[in-house]
PDB file of N, CA, C and O in Angstrom:
ATOM      1  N   MET A   1       0.996  -1.066   0.053  1.00  0.00           N
ATOM      2  CA  MET A   1      -0.021  -0.316  -0.050  1.00  0.00           C
ATOM      3  C   MET A   1       0.886   1.322  -0.459  1.00  0.00           C
ATOM      4  O   MET A   1       2.045   1.310  -0.872  1.00  0.00           O
ATOM      5  N   TRP A   2       0.150   2.522  -0.257  1.00  0.00           N
ATOM      6  CA  TRP A   2       1.114   3.898  -0.153  1.00  0.00           C
ATOM      7  C   TRP A   2       0.992   4.609   0.933  1.00  0.00           C
ATOM      8  O   TRP A   2       0.332   4.260   1.912  1.00  0.00           O
ATOM      9  N   LYS A   3       1.645   5.690   0.821  1.00  0.00           N
ATOM     10  CA  LYS A   3       1.707   6.417   2.109  1.00  0.00           C
ATOM     11  C   LYS A   3       0.480   7.621   1.329  1.00  0.00           C
ATOM     12  O   LYS A   3       0.567   7.933   0.141  1.00  0.00           O
ATOM     13  N   CYS A   4      -0.361   8.045   2.053  1.00  0.00           N
ATOM     14  CA  CYS A   4      -1.222   8.880   1.949  1.00  0.00           C
ATOM     15  C   CYS A   4      -0.294  10.247   1.972  1.00  0.00           C
ATOM     16  O   CYS A   4       0.214  10.442   3.077  1.00  0.00           O
ATOM     17  N   PRO A   5       0.022  11.222   0.969  1.00  0.00           N
ATOM     18  CA  PRO A   5       0.341  12.774   1.192  1.00  0.00           C
ATOM     19  C   PRO A   5      -0.491  13.691   1.871  1.00  0.00           C
ATOM     20  O   PRO A   5       0.026  14.800   2.002  1.00  0.00           O
ATOM     21  N   TYR A   6      -1.852  13.536   2.436  1.00  0.00           N
ATOM     22  CA  TYR A   6      -2.892  14.213   3.529  1.00  0.00           C
ATOM     23  C   TYR A   6      -2.539  13.625   4.891  1.00  0.00           C
ATOM     24  O   TYR A   6      -1.976  14.321   5.736  1.00  0.00           O
ATOM     25  N   CYS A   7      -2.883  12.271   5.130  1.00  0.00           N
ATOM     26  CA  CYS A   7      -2.893  12.058   6.333  1.00  0.00           C
ATOM     27  C   CYS A   7      -1.390  11.337   6.909  1.00  0.00           C
ATOM     28  O   CYS A   7      -1.128  11.310   8.111  1.00  0.00           O
ATOM     29  N   GLY A   8      -0.592  10.846   5.995  1.00  0.00           N
ATOM     30  CA  GLY A   8       0.499  10.258   6.202  1.00  0.00           C
ATOM     31  C   GLY A   8       0.265   8.322   6.676  1.00  0.00           C
ATOM     32  O   GLY A   8       1.108   7.485   6.998  1.00  0.00           O
ATOM     33  N   SER A   9      -0.992   8.236   6.543  1.00  0.00           N
ATOM     34  CA  SER A   9      -1.243   6.772   6.553  1.00  0.00           C
ATOM     35  C   SER A   9      -0.724   6.141   5.548  1.00  0.00           C
ATOM     36  O   SER A   9      -0.615   6.570   4.400  1.00  0.00           O
ATOM     37  N   ASP A  10      -0.277   4.752   6.103  1.00  0.00           N
ATOM     38  CA  ASP A  10       0.072   3.708   4.898  1.00  0.00           C
ATOM     39  C   ASP A  10      -0.716   3.008   4.367  1.00  0.00           C
ATOM     40  O   ASP A  10      -0.363   1.933   3.882  1.00  0.00           O
ATOM     41  N   GLN A  11      -2.032   3.454   4.319  1.00  0.00           N
ATOM     42  CA  GLN A  11      -3.396   2.892   3.545  1.00  0.00           C
ATOM     43  C   GLN A  11      -3.556   3.069   2.123  1.00  0.00           C
ATOM     44  O   GLN A  11      -4.367   2.405   1.477  1.00  0.00           O
ATOM     45  N   GLY A  12      -3.056   3.652   1.787  1.00  0.00           N
ATOM     46  CA  GLY A  12      -3.274   3.992   0.359  1.00  0.00           C
ATOM     47  C   GLY A  12      -3.512   2.797  -0.410  1.00  0.00           C
ATOM     48  O   GLY A  12      -3.023   1.760   0.037  1.00  0.00           O
ATOM     49  N   MET A  13      -4.299   2.736  -1.690  1.00  0.00           N
ATOM     50  CA  MET A  13      -4.656   1.905  -2.574  1.00  0.00           C
ATOM     51  C   MET A  13      -4.484   2.513  -4.315  1.00  0.00           C
ATOM     52  O   MET A  13      -5.043   3.508  -4.778  1.00  0.00           O
ATOM     53  N   PRO A  14      -3.941   1.967  -4.733  1.00  0.00           N
ATOM     54  CA  PRO A  14      -4.179   2.612  -6.193  1.00  0.00           C
ATOM     55  C   PRO A  14      -5.375   2.559  -6.952  1.00  0.00           C
ATOM     56  O   PRO A  14      -6.058   1.538  -6.867  1.00  0.00           O
ATOM     57  N   TYR A  15      -5.791   3.630  -7.788  1.00  0.00           N
ATOM     58  CA  TYR A  15      -7.218   3.636  -7.743  1.00  0.00           C
ATOM     59  C   TYR A  15      -7.129   4.311  -9.584  1.00  0.00           C
ATOM     60  O   TYR A  15      -6.445   5.222 -10.049  1.00  0.00           O
ATOM     61  N   GLN A  16      -8.038   3.478 -10.175  1.00  0.00           N
ATOM     62  CA  GLN A  16      -8.098   3.872 -11.689  1.00  0.00           C
ATOM     63  C   GLN A  16      -9.414   3.700 -12.611  1.00  0.00           C
ATOM     64  O   GLN A  16      -9.876   2.578 -12.819  1.00  0.00           O
ATOM     65  N   ASP A  17      -9.902   4.684 -13.066  1.00  0.00           N
ATOM     66  CA  ASP A  17     -10.985   4.310 -13.765  1.00  0.00           C
ATOM     67  C   ASP A  17     -11.099   5.297 -14.977  1.00  0.00           C
ATOM     68  O   ASP A  17     -10.278   6.213 -15.008  1.00  0.00           O
ATOM     69  N   SER A  18     -11.952   5.216 -15.895  1.00  0.00           N
ATOM     70  CA  SER A  18     -11.856   5.735 -17.253  1.00  0.00           C
ATOM     71  C   SER A  18     -11.659   7.471 -16.945  1.00  0.00           C
ATOM     72  O   SER A  18     -11.329   8.136 -17.927  1.00  0.00           O
ATOM     73  N   ASN A  19     -11.829   8.117 -15.779  1.00  0.00           N
ATOM     74  CA  ASN A  19     -11.810   9.308 -16.089  1.00  0.00           C
ATOM     75  C   ASN A  19     -10.507   9.967 -14.704  1.00  0.00           C
ATOM     76  O   ASN A  19     -10.250  11.171 -14.686  1.00  0.00           O
ATOM     77  N   LEU A  20      -9.869   9.052 -13.732  1.00  0.00           N
ATOM     78  CA  LEU A  20      -9.118   8.974 -12.516  1.00  0.00           C
ATOM     79  C   LEU A  20      -8.128   8.522 -12.348  1.00  0.00           C
ATOM     80  O   LEU A  20      -8.154   7.301 -12.189  1.00  0.00           O
ATOM     81  N   THR A  21      -7.226   8.970 -12.310  1.00  0.00           N
ATOM     82  CA  THR A  21      -5.873   7.830 -11.880  1.00  0.00           C
ATOM     83  C   THR A  21      -5.114   8.182 -10.650  1.00  0.00           C
ATOM     84  O   THR A  21      -4.514   9.239 -10.848  1.00  0.00           O
ATOM     85  N   GLY A  22      -4.916   7.732  -9.515  1.00  0.00           N
ATOM     86  CA  GLY A  22      -4.693   8.050  -8.210  1.00  0.00           C
ATOM     87  C   GLY A  22      -4.227   7.137  -7.037  1.00  0.00           C
ATOM     88  O   GLY A  22      -3.594   6.086  -7.136  1.00  0.00           O
ATOM     89  N   MET A  23      -4.620   7.684  -6.032  1.00  0.00           N
ATOM     90  CA  MET A  23      -4.593   6.751  -4.911  1.00  0.00           C
ATOM     91  C   MET A  23      -5.533   7.207  -3.930  1.00  0.00           C
ATOM     92  O   MET A  23      -5.760   8.379  -3.633  1.00  0.00           O
ATOM     93  N   LEU A  24      -6.048   6.193  -3.464  1.00  0.00           N
ATOM     94  CA  LEU A  24      -7.252   6.485  -2.710  1.00  0.00           C
ATOM     95  C   LEU A  24      -6.858   6.135  -1.429  1.00  0.00           C
ATOM     96  O   LEU A  24      -6.379   5.005  -1.327  1.00  0.00           O
ATOM     97  N   CYS A  25      -6.944   6.904  -0.282  1.00  0.00           N
ATOM     98  CA  CYS A  25      -6.503   6.523   1.362  1.00  0.00           C
ATOM     99  C   CYS A  25      -7.831   5.922   1.775  1.00  0.00           C
ATOM    100  O   CYS A  25      -8.929   6.472   1.706  1.00  0.00           O
ATOM    101  N   LEU A  26      -7.464   4.310   2.356  1.00  0.00           N
ATOM    102  CA  LEU A  26      -8.482   3.519   3.105  1.00  0.00           C
ATOM    103  C   LEU A  26      -8.525   3.972   4.626  1.00  0.00           C
ATOM    104  O   LEU A  26      -9.355   3.307   5.246  1.00  0.00           O
ATOM    105  N   ASP A  27      -7.931   4.821   5.328  1.00  0.00           N
ATOM    106  CA  ASP A  27      -7.808   4.979   6.835  1.00  0.00           C
ATOM    107  C   ASP A  27      -9.178   6.043   6.960  1.00  0.00           C
ATOM    108  O   ASP A  27      -9.374   7.054   6.286  1.00  0.00           O
ATOM    109  N   GLY A  28     -10.035   5.478   8.031  1.00  0.00           N
ATOM    110  CA  GLY A  28     -11.126   5.680   7.903  1.00  0.00           C
ATOM    111  C   GLY A  28     -11.310   6.981   8.732  1.00  0.00           C
ATOM    112  O   GLY A  28     -12.424   7.208   9.204  1.00  0.00           O
ATOM    113  N   MET A  29     -10.540   7.633   8.888  1.00  0.00           N
ATOM    114  CA  MET A  29     -10.435   8.972   9.540  1.00  0.00           C
ATOM    115  C   MET A  29     -10.020  10.220   8.615  1.00  0.00           C
ATOM    116  O   MET A  29     -10.023  11.380   9.028  1.00  0.00           O
ATOM    117  N   CYS A  30      -9.532   9.700   6.839  1.00  0.00           N
ATOM    118  CA  CYS A  30      -8.971  10.088   6.243  1.00  0.00           C
ATOM    119  C   CYS A  30     -10.022  10.296   4.902  1.00  0.00           C
ATOM    120  O   CYS A  30     -10.790  11.249   4.776  1.00  0.00           O
ATOM    121  N   GLY A  31      -9.837   8.987   3.782  1.00  0.00           N
ATOM    122  CA  GLY A  31     -10.433   8.870   2.652  1.00  0.00           C
ATOM    123  C   GLY A  31     -10.254   9.672   1.722  1.00  0.00           C
ATOM    124  O   GLY A  31     -11.143   9.838   0.887  1.00  0.00           O
ATOM    125  N   ARG A  32      -9.279  10.227   1.668  1.00  0.00           N
ATOM    126  CA  ARG A  32      -9.152  11.308   0.591  1.00  0.00           C
ATOM    127  C   ARG A  32      -8.406  10.588  -0.755  1.00  0.00           C
ATOM    128  O   ARG A  32      -7.716   9.569  -0.793  1.00  0.00           O
ATOM    129  N   PHE A  33      -8.785  11.448  -1.772  1.00  0.00           N
ATOM    130  CA  PHE A  33      -8.346  10.855  -3.382  1.00  0.00           C
ATOM    131  C   PHE A  33      -7.298  11.759  -3.593  1.00  0.00           C
ATOM    132  O   PHE A  33      -7.472  12.963  -3.404  1.00  0.00           O
ATOM    133  N   HIS A  34      -6.037  11.219  -4.032  1.00  0.00           N
ATOM    134  CA  HIS A  34      -4.910  12.020  -4.628  1.00  0.00           C
ATOM    135  C   HIS A  34      -4.570  11.508  -6.122  1.00  0.00           C
ATOM    136  O   HIS A  34      -4.041  10.477  -6.536  1.00  0.00           O
ATOM    137  N   ALA A  35      -5.054  12.572  -6.713  1.00  0.00           N
ATOM    138  CA  ALA A  35      -4.907  12.477  -8.087  1.00  0.00           C
ATOM    139  C   ALA A  35      -3.569  12.399  -8.805  1.00  0.00           C
ATOM    140  O   ALA A  35      -2.750  13.271  -8.517  1.00  0.00           O
ATOM    141  N   MET A  36      -3.310  11.684  -9.497  1.00  0.00           N
ATOM    142  CA  MET A  36      -1.953  11.588 -10.389  1.00  0.00           C
ATOM    143  C   MET A  36      -2.155  11.793 -11.592  1.00  0.00           C
ATOM    144  O   MET A  36      -3.276  11.558 -12.044  1.00  0.00           O
ATOM    145  N   THR A  37      -0.919  12.386 -12.596  1.00  0.00           N
ATOM    146  CA  THR A  37      -0.813  12.345 -13.865  1.00  0.00           C
ATOM    147  C   THR A  37      -0.505  11.329 -14.446  1.00  0.00           C
ATOM    148  O   THR A  37      -0.407  10.332 -13.730  1.00  0.00           O
ATOM    149  N   ASP A  38      -0.287  11.195 -15.647  1.00  0.00           N
ATOM    150  CA  ASP A  38       0.393   9.558 -16.277  1.00  0.00           C
ATOM    151  C   ASP A  38       1.379   9.387 -15.946  1.00  0.00           C
ATOM    152  O   ASP A  38       1.628   8.266 -15.503  1.00  0.00           O
ATOM    153  N   GLU A  39       2.689  10.633 -15.997  1.00  0.00           N
ATOM    154  CA  GLU A  39       4.024  10.491 -15.529  1.00  0.00           C
ATOM    155  C   GLU A  39       4.139  10.233 -14.336  1.00  0.00           C
ATOM    156  O   GLU A  39       4.995   9.372 -14.131  1.00  0.00           O
ATOM    157  N   GLU A  40       3.390  10.803 -13.003  1.00  0.00           N
ATOM    158  CA  GLU A  40       3.650  10.716 -11.851  1.00  0.00           C
ATOM    159  C   GLU A  40       2.797   9.303 -11.664  1.00  0.00           C
ATOM    160  O   GLU A  40       2.586   8.922 -10.513  1.00  0.00           O
ATOM    161  N   SER A  41       2.478   8.795 -12.394  1.00  0.00           N
ATOM    162  CA  SER A  41       1.787   7.599 -11.996  1.00  0.00           C
ATOM    163  C   SER A  41       2.746   6.408 -12.226  1.00  0.00           C
ATOM    164  O   SER A  41       2.786   5.517 -11.377  1.00  0.00           O
ATOM    165  N   LYS A  42       3.581   6.342 -13.418  1.00  0.00           N
ATOM    166  CA  LYS A  42       4.493   5.534 -14.031  1.00  0.00           C
ATOM    167  C   LYS A  42       6.012   5.550 -13.086  1.00  0.00           C
ATOM    168  O   LYS A  42       6.887   4.685 -13.049  1.00  0.00           O
ATOM    169  N   GLN A  43       5.928   6.998 -12.296  1.00  0.00           N
ATOM    170  CA  GLN A  43       7.038   7.025 -11.693  1.00  0.00           C
ATOM    171  C   GLN A  43       6.968   5.929  -9.953  1.00  0.00           C
ATOM    172  O   GLN A  43       7.909   5.566  -9.246  1.00  0.00           O
ATOM    173  N   GLU A  44       5.793   5.746  -9.819  1.00  0.00           N
ATOM    174  CA  GLU A  44       5.470   4.640  -8.729  1.00  0.00           C
ATOM    175  C   GLU A  44       5.788   3.358  -8.745  1.00  0.00           C
ATOM    176  O   GLU A  44       5.084   2.545  -9.344  1.00  0.00           O
ATOM    177  N   GLU A  45       6.892   3.014  -8.087  1.00  0.00           N
ATOM    178  CA  GLU A  45       7.341   1.310  -7.955  1.00  0.00           C
ATOM    179  C   GLU A  45       6.226   0.692  -8.182  1.00  0.00           C
ATOM    180  O   GLU A  45       6.003   0.116  -9.247  1.00  0.00           O
ATOM    181  N   ARG A  46       5.366   0.747  -7.162  1.00  0.00           N
ATOM    182  CA  ARG A  46       4.242  -0.742  -6.829  1.00  0.00           C
ATOM    183  C   ARG A  46       2.976  -0.191  -7.258  1.00  0.00           C
ATOM    184  O   ARG A  46       2.001  -0.445  -6.549  1.00  0.00           O
ATOM    185  N   HIS A  47       2.829   0.460  -8.207  1.00  0.00           N
ATOM    186  CA  HIS A  47       1.674   1.066  -8.915  1.00  0.00           C
ATOM    187  C   HIS A  47       0.954  -0.215  -9.739  1.00  0.00           C
ATOM    188  O   HIS A  47       0.856  -0.191 -10.965  1.00  0.00           O
ATOM    189  N   VAL A  48       0.474  -1.312  -8.940  1.00  0.00           N
ATOM    190  CA  VAL A  48      -0.193  -2.160  -9.633  1.00  0.00           C
ATOM    191  C   VAL A  48      -2.043  -2.235  -9.167  1.00  0.00           C
ATOM    192  O   VAL A  48      -2.522  -2.200  -8.034  1.00  0.00           O
ATOM    193  N   TYR A  49      -2.721  -2.338 -10.426  1.00  0.00           N
ATOM    194  CA  TYR A  49      -4.079  -2.217 -10.058  1.00  0.00           C
ATOM    195  C   TYR A  49      -4.558  -3.717  -9.970  1.00  0.00           C
ATOM    196  O   TYR A  49      -4.273  -4.378 -10.969  1.00  0.00           O
ATOM    197  N   GLU A  50      -5.156  -4.308  -9.077  1.00  0.00           N
ATOM    198  CA  GLU A  50      -5.536  -5.534  -8.702  1.00  0.00           C
ATOM    199  C   GLU A  50      -6.851  -5.735  -8.408  1.00  0.00           C
ATOM    200  O   GLU A  50      -7.253  -4.987  -7.516  1.00  0.00           O
ATOM    201  N   SER A  51      -7.573  -6.411  -8.805  1.00  0.00           N
ATOM    202  CA  SER A  51      -8.936  -6.854  -8.694  1.00  0.00           C
ATOM    203  C   SER A  51      -9.336  -7.762  -7.960  1.00  0.00           C
ATOM    204  O   SER A  51      -8.399  -8.560  -8.009  1.00  0.00           O
ATOM    205  N   ASP A  52     -10.185  -8.241  -7.230  1.00  0.00           N
ATOM    206  CA  ASP A  52     -10.764  -9.430  -6.714  1.00  0.00           C
ATOM    207  C   ASP A  52     -11.612  -9.825  -7.058  1.00  0.00           C
ATOM    208  O   ASP A  52     -12.358 -10.372  -6.246  1.00  0.00           O
ATOM    209  N   MET A  53     -12.012  -9.763  -8.607  1.00  0.00           N
ATOM    210  CA  MET A  53     -12.733 -10.454  -9.710  1.00  0.00           C
ATOM    211  C   MET A  53     -12.287 -11.246 -10.428  1.00  0.00           C
ATOM    212  O   MET A  53     -12.990 -11.748 -11.306  1.00  0.00           O
TER     213      MET A  53
END
């Protein structure tokens, strides 16, 4: 998981849909979304999208 730039929690989860790419904080006290450009996204070493489907 990633470190949230807003609260510092290590509960960040990569997120991508047709309009957004970034990191969603899953911490119960935060829950913010940090949008990333394609370039920023490519720079993340562990930027992997997984699905439980």
